[in-house]
N, C-alpha and C positions, 0 to 999 in steps of 0.2 A: 464226810470229812469235817473236822472241827479244828480250824486253824487257831493261831495265836496262843497255843498251849491249852486250848479248851479240851483237847483229847484227854488230859488228865482228869478234868471234871467229869467228862462223859464216861470215862473208865470207872469213876467212883460211883456214879449213879446209873450205870448202864441199864441194868435190868428194869429198874423202876422207870427210867425215862422211856425205854422201849415199850413197856406196858402202857404208859400214858399216851405215847404217840399213836399206838394202835387204835385207841378209842376216843381220843380227845376231839372236841368239836372243831378245833382249828385244823387238825390234821385229817381226821377221818371223814369230816363232812365238808371240808373246804379245800385245803391245799392238795390233798391226794386226788380227789375227783377232778379238780381243775387241771392238774398236771396230766392225768390220764386222758382227759378230753383232748389235749393237744398232741398226744403221742400218735394217734392214728393207728393203723394196722401194725401190730408188732410181731405177728406170727411169722416165723422164719427169718426174722431180722436179728442182726448182731448188735447188741446194745451194751454200751458202756455206761454204768451208773456211778456217778461221782457223789460221795457222801451218802452211802447207803443206810447209815444208822443201823437200826435193828432189823432191817430187811423187809419191811411191809411192802414197799413198792417193788423190791426185788422179787418177792413171792408172786406179786400180781403179774409181773413181766414174764416170769417163767411159766406161770399158770396159763398164760395166753400165748405160749408158743415161741417166745423169744429165747435166743441164746445169749446169756447175760454174763458179763464180767462186772462185778461190783467191788467198790473199795471204800474204805473209811480210814481215817488216821487214828481212830481209837481202836486199839486191839480188842477191847471188851465189846464194843459195838459191832465190829467186824465178826467177832466170834458168835455173837447173838444172831447176826444175819446168816452166818454159815449154818448154825443149828436150824434156823427158821426154814431155810430152803432145802436142807437135807440132801446136798449133793446135786441139786438141780441147777446151780449156778456156781461159777468160780468167784470166790470172795477173797479179796486181798486186803492187806494193811498197807496203805500208801498215802502220801501227802499230796493233796491237790495243788499246793503251792510249789511243788517241785515237778520237773519233767516226768512225764508218764513213760518211763523207760520200758515198762512191760508191754506197752501198746505199740504195735507196728503201724506205720503210716498207712492210712486208708483201710484200716482193719475193722472198723465199725460202721454200721449204717445209721446209728442213732446214738446220741449222747444225751443223757438226762441227769440233771443236777437239781435236786429237790431241796430248797431252802438251805443252800450251802454257800453260794458265792458271796453272800454278805459277810462271811467269816474271813474273806481274803481282802487284803489291802489293795493289791495291784492285780487287776483282772487281765491285763494285757497278755502275760505269759500263759495264763490259764486258758483263755479263749484261743490263743494261738495253738496250744496243744490240742484243744477240741477240734480246731480246723484241720490240724495235721492228721488226726486219726480218722477223719471222715473222707469218704469219696465225694466227688462233685455233687452227687444226688443225695447226700446225707443231710441230717438235720440235728439241731440241738434244741432241747426243751428244758427250760429252767424256770424256777420260781425264786423270788427274793422279796425281802422287805420292801414295802412301798415307800418311795422317798418322802412322800407327804406325811405318812404316818410317823416315820422316824424323825422328820423335821419337827413336827409338833411336840414330840416327846423329848428329843435330844439336841436339837439345833434351832430353837425358835428365833434366835438372833441372826441366823445366817443360813438360809435354805441351801445355798450353794456350797457350803462347807463339806469337805470330806473329813469325817470325824470318828475317832475311835470311841466306842461306847461299851460300858460294862453294865449289865443288868443282873439282878438276882432272880432266878427262876426257882420253881419248886418241882420236885419229882419224888414221889413216894413220901410226901410230907417233909422232905429234907431240902433245905435251900442249897443252891449251887450257883456260882457266878459264871456268866457267859459273856465273852467279849466279841464284838463284831464291829463292822464299819458301816456307817450310814453315808450315803452319797446322793447327790441330786440326779434327776433323770438324765441330764445331759452327760454326766460322767458315764452312766450306763450305756447310752446310745453311742457315745464316742468310742468307748472300748469295743463295742460290738463292731462298729464300722472299721476300726483300725485292725481288727483281727480278720477282716475279709468276709464278714457275714452281712446278710441282709435280713431285716426283721420281716418275717412272713406273717406273724400274728403277735399282737400284744393285747392281753385281756385282763379285765378286772371283774372276775366272775362273781356270781351270787353263790351262796352255799347250796349244798345238795338238799333235795327234798327230805323232810323229816327232822331237820335241825330245830325248827321253830317249836316243835312239840318236845324235843329232847332237851334243848337248852335255849330258851327264849332270849336270854341276854346275849349270848354269843351270836345268835341269828340276827338280832337287831344291830349289833355292832358291825358285823360283816356286811350287812345290807346298806349301812348308812355312813360308814367310815372307810377311808382307804387303808387296807391292811397289807395285802401282798400284790405283787405284779407277776404275771406269767408271760413268758416269751416262747415263741417258736422261731428259730433262726434257720436259714439255709445258706450254704456257701455262695458268695457272690462270684462274679467272673474272675478268673485267674488274673 
């Protein structure tokens, strides 16, 4: 899911972005392995994947026995994911910032949101929907920009500011603008608590083995600078 109108940008560069995401140092050797490490056993579990992009994680989930409903707000990205999984998952076009009307209460065992929540200004309704679709024994796994990383880049004058940020990224040699929200850690944890979740794990992992040989610069950055944060949440007491 790419909020704030970013779906148009991802529609425009969809195939190039999906190809980049599949092999990039930051995704293939860092974000995806770290997210997968928090998922635990997925075989036989009902998984809701928010912001599926081109379907790399969707394919991993189905390949490991999960029953998956995935969605993205970009029709092009959702279409690429649908092609990628070839009927092994249900892939929808839906906006994470809106109620998940397609999802019944308590209908999923696990929600996963890979590098998507920072596109959303207000996490409260999003996390409330995640809480609604889970049973008491369910879990949420998500990754997001590290507040300290975005602070250094975009809010050095005020770490505690919640600030809209636009960056220019590259995909297939073409620039495209992406808008997201940076926020301090306290805004993240307060939103989690307000939605009725408890943080089970919060990790700042190292990259997967092999990155140092493939991309020494990325390996050095990931090992020495705050990049992403990874959470596993469980519903708290009713």
